[in-house]
TORVEX-131587 format. One record per residue: residue in one letter; residue number from 0; y, x negated, z negated of N, C-alpha, C, O in turn. Coordinates in nm, 4 decimals, padded with zeros to 6 digits, m for minus. Atoms other than C-alpha are relative to their C-alpha. Last residue first. Layout:
! residues N
('A' NUM (Y X Z) (Y X Z) (Y X Z) (Y X Z))
...
This chain:
! residues 81
('F' 80 (m00.1443 00.0210 m00.0146) (m01.8719 m11.2661 m10.8928) (00.0431 00.0439 00.1371) (00.1613 00.0349 00.1705))
('K' 79 (m00.0370 00.0283 m00.1388) (m02.2151 m11.1303 m10.9818) (00.1502 m00.0103 00.0069) (00.2217 00.0740 m00.0472))
('L' 78 (m00.1292 m00.0507 m00.0461) (m02.3412 m11.1496 m11.3379) (00.0241 m00.0397 00.1446) (m00.0159 m00.1477 00.1883))
('G' 77 (00.0069 m00.1200 m00.0816) (m02.7154 m11.1990 m11.3909) (00.1324 00.0574 00.0446) (00.1329 00.1581 00.1154))
('G' 76 (00.0218 m00.1157 00.0860) (m02.7440 m11.4481 m11.6764) (00.0000 00.1316 00.0752) (m00.0321 00.2356 00.0175))
('E' 75 (00.1415 00.0050 00.0392) (m02.7848 m11.7301 m11.4250) (m00.0356 00.1165 m00.0906) (m00.1504 00.1610 m00.0930))
('R' 74 (00.0801 m00.0355 m00.1184) (m02.4510 m11.6250 m11.2784) (m00.1488 m00.0003 m00.0331) (m00.2224 00.0892 00.0086))
('A' 73 (m00.0147 m00.1439 m00.0213) (m02.2891 m11.6265 m11.6231) (m00.0819 00.0459 00.1198) (m00.1442 00.1519 00.1160))
('G' 72 (00.0735 m00.0705 00.1052) (m02.4265 m11.9715 m11.7013) (00.0060 00.1506 00.0171) (m00.0930 00.2203 m00.0053))
('D' 71 (00.1429 00.0192 m00.0261) (m02.3061 m12.1084 m11.3671) (m00.0848 00.0756 m00.1020) (m00.1827 00.1410 m00.0659))
('A' 70 (00.0351 m00.0817 m00.1166) (m01.9593 m11.9600 m11.4178) (m00.1493 m00.0100 00.0305) (m00.2136 00.0910 00.0592))
('V' 69 (m00.0061 m00.1400 00.0432) (m01.9322 m12.1069 m11.7676) (m00.0430 00.0910 00.1142) (m00.1218 00.1834 00.0940))
('A' 68 (00.1175 m00.0228 00.0840) (m02.0505 m12.4452 m11.6379) (m00.0037 00.1444 m00.0507) (m00.1104 00.2054 m00.0571))
('K' 67 (00.1149 m00.0189 m00.0895) (m01.7918 m12.4355 m11.3570) (m00.1259 00.0307 m00.0811) (m00.2086 00.1113 m00.0385))
('V' 66 (m00.0256 m00.1281 m00.0666) (m01.5145 m12.3890 m11.6132) (m00.1167 00.0330 00.0930) (m00.1637 00.1467 00.0967))
('R' 65 (00.0371 m00.1096 00.0888) (m01.6659 m12.6675 m11.8238) (00.0239 00.1367 00.0614) (m00.0510 00.2303 00.0334))
('G' 64 (00.0257 00.0272 00.1409) (m01.6590 m12.9252 m11.5467) (m00.0418 00.1227 m00.0780) (m00.1359 00.1929 m00.0408))
('H' 63 (00.0915 00.1115 00.0203) (m01.5169 m12.7993 m11.2186) (m00.0232 m00.0152 m00.1497) (00.0443 00.0494 m00.2298))
('Y' 62 (00.1388 m00.0435 00.0078) (m01.3223 m12.5057 m11.0797) (m00.0910 m00.1225 m00.0028) (m00.1485 m00.1609 00.0990))
('L' 61 (00.0840 00.0415 m00.1115) (m00.9704 m12.6245 m11.1563) (m00.1436 00.0440 m00.0230) (m00.1902 00.0492 m00.1368))
('N' 60 (00.0767 00.1229 00.0224) (m00.7818 m12.4240 m11.4155) (m00.0836 m00.0320 00.1236) (m00.1277 00.0582 00.1949))
('G' 59 (m00.0705 00.1160 m00.0529) (m00.5229 m12.1710 m11.3007) (m00.0711 m00.1323 m00.0217) (m00.0249 m00.2359 00.0260))
('G' 58 (m00.1275 00.0220 00.0669) (m00.6565 m11.8981 m11.5264) (00.0751 m00.1232 00.0470) (00.1440 m00.1874 m00.0323))
('R' 57 (00.0076 00.1257 00.0737) (m01.0164 m11.9232 m11.4065) (00.1326 m00.0387 m00.0614) (00.1446 m00.1479 m00.1170))
('D' 56 (m00.1362 00.0542 m00.0007) (m01.0260 m11.5590 m11.3052) (m00.0015 m00.1247 m00.0877) (m00.0196 m00.1155 m00.2091))
('F' 55 (m00.0129 00.1195 00.0825) (m01.3846 m11.4623 m11.2190) (00.1400 m00.0574 00.0161) (00.1728 m00.1141 00.1203))
('I' 54 (m00.0851 00.0947 m00.0716) (m01.3945 m11.1063 m11.0881) (00.0242 m00.1168 m00.0951) (00.0671 m00.0973 m00.2088))
('V' 53 (m00.1296 00.0325 00.0604) (m01.6863 m10.9087 m11.2246) (00.0801 m00.0882 00.0951) (00.0272 m00.1410 00.1928))
('T' 52 (m00.0879 00.0723 m00.0907) (m02.0030 m10.7346 m11.1026) (00.1356 m00.0186 m00.0662) (00.1926 00.0761 m00.1205))
('E' 51 (00.0819 00.0950 m00.0745) (m02.2914 m10.6266 m11.3273) (00.0858 m00.0894 00.0887) (00.0501 m00.2040 00.1158))
('L' 50 (m00.0617 00.0686 m00.1132) (m02.1158 m10.4335 m11.6002) (m00.0993 m00.0946 00.0664) (m00.1781 m00.1617 m00.0002))
('G' 49 (00.0320 m00.0671 m00.1251) (m02.2821 m10.1784 m11.8274) (00.0642 m00.0616 00.1223) (00.0771 00.0050 00.2251))
('V' 48 (m00.1117 m00.0893 m00.0275) (m02.1332 m10.2762 m12.1641) (m00.0235 00.0774 00.1303) (00.0427 00.1779 00.1558))
('D' 47 (m00.0033 m00.0981 00.1086) (m02.4646 m10.4285 m12.2767) (00.1093 00.1041 00.0235) (00.0934 00.2203 m00.0139))
('K' 46 (00.1093 m00.0933 m00.0257) (m02.4935 m10.5993 m11.9359) (m00.0034 00.1087 m00.1066) (m00.0320 00.2244 m00.0759))
('A' 45 (m00.0412 m00.0827 m00.1129) (m02.1513 m10.7552 m11.9875) (m00.1079 00.1035 00.0320) (m00.0768 00.2188 00.0618))
('K' 44 (m00.0929 m00.1008 00.0521) (m02.2572 m10.8776 m12.3320) (00.0487 00.0923 00.1111) (00.0716 00.2109 00.0872))
('R' 43 (00.0762 m00.0936 00.0836) (m02.5589 m11.0547 m12.1849) (00.0898 00.1128 m00.0496) (00.0517 00.2298 m00.0466))
('A' 42 (00.0835 m00.0778 m00.0929) (m02.3445 m11.2118 m11.9104) (m00.0824 00.1028 m00.0770) (m00.0952 00.2171 m00.0332))
('I' 41 (m00.0872 m00.1035 m00.0562) (m02.0869 m11.3173 m12.1708) (m00.0767 00.0851 00.1001) (m00.0468 00.2035 00.1156))
('A' 40 (m00.0311 m00.1000 00.1028) (m02.3611 m11.4971 m12.3645) (00.0874 00.1112 00.0564) (00.0647 00.2284 00.0266))
('A' 39 (00.1200 m00.0828 00.0169) (m02.4919 m11.6767 m12.0543) (00.0255 00.1107 m00.1017) (m00.0216 00.2231 m00.0843))
('G' 38 (00.0176 m00.0802 m00.1207) (m02.1424 m11.8014 m11.9749) (m00.1196 00.0925 m00.0095) (m00.1122 00.2086 00.0308))
('V' 37 (m00.1040 m00.1029 00.0083) (m02.0932 m11.9172 m12.3337) (m00.0101 00.0920 00.1215) (00.0016 00.2138 00.1080))
('L' 36 (00.0509 m00.1002 00.0931) (m02.4261 m12.1025 m12.3102) (00.0998 00.1143 m00.0176) (00.0600 00.2298 m00.0331))
('K' 35 (00.1013 m00.0736 m00.0758) (m02.2945 m12.2824 m12.0018) (m00.0627 00.1086 m00.0872) (m00.0943 00.2171 m00.0383))
('S' 34 (m00.0733 m00.0897 m00.0891) (m01.9872 m12.3785 m12.2014) (m00.0966 00.0831 00.0843) (m00.0710 00.2002 00.1121))
('K' 33 (m00.0369 m00.1172 00.0794) (m02.2157 m12.5198 m12.4703) (00.0774 00.1001 00.0841) (00.0666 00.2208 00.0623))
('E' 32 (00.1227 m00.0755 00.0241) (m02.3700 m12.7533 m12.2119) (00.0283 00.1255 m00.0812) (m00.0306 00.2303 m00.0551))
('T' 31 (00.0374 m00.0627 m00.1269) (m02.0235 m12.8613 m12.0983) (m00.1263 00.0836 m00.0166) (m00.1347 00.1942 00.0369))
('R' 30 (m00.0879 m00.1153 m00.0179) (m01.9122 m12.9247 m12.4560) (m00.0332 00.0733 00.1296) (m00.0215 00.1956 00.1362))
('T' 29 (m00.1365 00.0341 m00.0364) (m02.2144 m13.1497 m12.5028) (00.0832 00.1273 00.0140) (00.0299 00.2382 00.0114))
('G' 28 (m00.0251 00.0271 m00.1407) (m02.5261 m13.0498 m12.6862) (00.1457 m00.0328 00.0240) (00.2284 m00.0281 m00.0671))
('K' 27 (m00.0432 00.1376 m00.0243) (m02.6651 m12.9190 m13.0108) (00.0204 m00.0179 00.1493) (m00.0474 00.0450 00.2306))
('Q' 26 (00.0755 00.0764 m00.0991) (m02.6755 m12.5474 m13.0721) (00.0549 m00.1418 00.0101) (00.1746 m00.1650 m00.0064))
('A' 25 (00.1151 00.0612 00.0659) (m02.5335 m12.4064 m13.3972) (m00.0827 m00.0854 00.0953) (m00.1607 m00.1696 00.0510))
('A' 24 (m00.0473 00.1160 00.0759) (m02.1961 m12.3451 m13.2321) (m00.1160 m00.0733 m00.0678) (m00.1087 m00.1940 m00.0910))
('I' 23 (m00.0318 00.1073 m00.0952) (m02.3641 m12.1170 m12.9777) (00.0421 m00.1264 m00.0738) (00.0029 m00.2365 m00.0350))
('D' 22 (00.1226 00.0403 m00.0702) (m02.5393 m11.8894 m13.2288) (00.0250 m00.1124 00.0994) (m00.0649 m00.1926 00.1245))
('K' 21 (00.0992 00.0664 00.0851) (m02.2417 m11.8831 m13.4634) (m00.1223 m00.0492 00.0763) (m00.1679 m00.1616 00.0551))
('D' 20 (00.0936 m00.0999 00.0497) (m01.9776 m11.8053 m13.2011) (m00.1136 m00.0724 m00.0722) (m00.1532 m00.1819 m00.0325))
('K' 19 (m00.0032 00.0001 00.1461) (m01.7345 m12.0975 m13.1748) (m00.0863 00.1107 m00.0605) (m00.0953 00.1219 m00.1828))
('S' 18 (00.0862 00.1095 00.0440) (m01.8240 m12.1623 m12.8106) (m00.0002 m00.0113 m00.1522) (m00.0780 m00.0882 m00.2088))
('S' 17 (m00.0688 00.1245 00.0310) (m01.6761 m11.8219 m12.7468) (m00.1011 m00.1059 m00.0395) (m00.2110 m00.0755 m00.0860))
('A' 16 (00.0939 00.1006 00.0487) (m01.7740 m11.4854 m12.6051) (00.0772 m00.1301 m00.0183) (00.1770 m00.1550 00.0494))
('A' 15 (m00.0500 00.1373 00.0106) (m01.5779 m11.1680 m12.5411) (m00.1109 m00.0897 m00.0519) (m00.2013 m00.0452 m00.1227))
('A' 14 (00.0933 00.0910 00.0665) (m01.6449 m10.8118 m12.4349) (00.0617 m00.1391 m00.0016) (00.1473 m00.1719 00.0805))
('L' 13 (00.1298 m00.0661 00.0083) (m01.4566 m10.5062 m12.3087) (m00.1030 m00.0831 m00.0751) (m00.1881 m00.0289 m00.1457))
('T' 12 (00.1060 00.1003 m00.0041) (m01.1025 m10.6299 m12.3706) (m00.1330 00.0708 m00.0234) (m00.1515 00.1366 m00.1259))
('K' 11 (00.0879 00.0146 00.1158) (m00.8627 m10.3486 m12.2911) (m00.1040 m00.1098 00.0234) (m00.1545 m00.1283 00.1341))
('G' 10 (m00.0434 00.1135 00.0808) (m00.5720 m10.3711 m12.0467) (m00.0852 m00.0234 m00.1230) (m00.0443 m00.0965 m00.2132))
('T' 9 (m00.0394 m00.0458 00.1336) (m00.6372 m10.0203 m11.9153) (00.0510 m00.1125 m00.0879) (00.1165 m00.0872 m00.1890))
('T' 8 (m00.0707 m00.1271 m00.0105) (m00.6468 m10.0926 m11.5415) (00.0480 00.0506 m00.1351) (00.1548 00.1112 m00.1443))
('D' 7 (m00.1392 00.0153 m00.0405) (m00.7249 m10.4617 m11.5823) (00.0762 00.1317 00.0063) (00.1981 00.1328 m00.0106))
('D' 6 (m00.0233 m00.1064 m00.0969) (m01.0445 m10.4009 m11.7783) (00.1486 m00.0034 00.0347) (00.2327 00.0319 m00.0480))
('I' 5 (m00.1143 m00.0872 00.0216) (m01.0945 m10.7354 m11.9504) (00.0063 00.1030 00.1122) (m00.0073 00.0690 00.2298))
('L' 4 (00.0098 m00.0980 m00.1072) (m01.4153 m10.9347 m11.9904) (00.1081 00.1030 m00.0283) (00.1029 00.1731 m00.1293))
('Q' 3 (m00.0167 m00.1420 00.0272) (m01.3292 m11.2338 m12.2044) (m00.0252 00.0807 00.1260) (00.0009 00.0350 00.2373))
('V' 2 (00.0153 m00.0808 m00.1198) (m01.4316 m11.5995 m12.2171) (00.0136 00.1462 m00.0415) (m00.0397 00.1877 m00.1444))
('Y' 1 (m00.0053 m00.1431 00.0228) (m01.3336 m11.8637 m12.4726) (m00.0092 00.0727 00.1336) (00.0494 00.0292 00.2328))
('M' 0 (m00.0045 m00.0760 m00.1232) (m01.4244 m12.2309 m12.4644) (m00.0069 00.1476 m00.0371) (m00.0952 00.1898 m00.1117))
């Protein structure tokens, strides 16, 4: 699972998180549980960049399963959609 924060006006990636990051990959759990960790990681990185509010673009994927887990993790981390 990959997540990016992109500034649409400039086209630059501000922050990114992935289930392949060392701290997330080292955790045990299902892919859905790791997706929630990815959401929490992107929320931390967003705060470091100074973002609190984002638009959640699921890229045409249905809002369930791992996509929902990422959103839940990001919301618990403090991001507002």
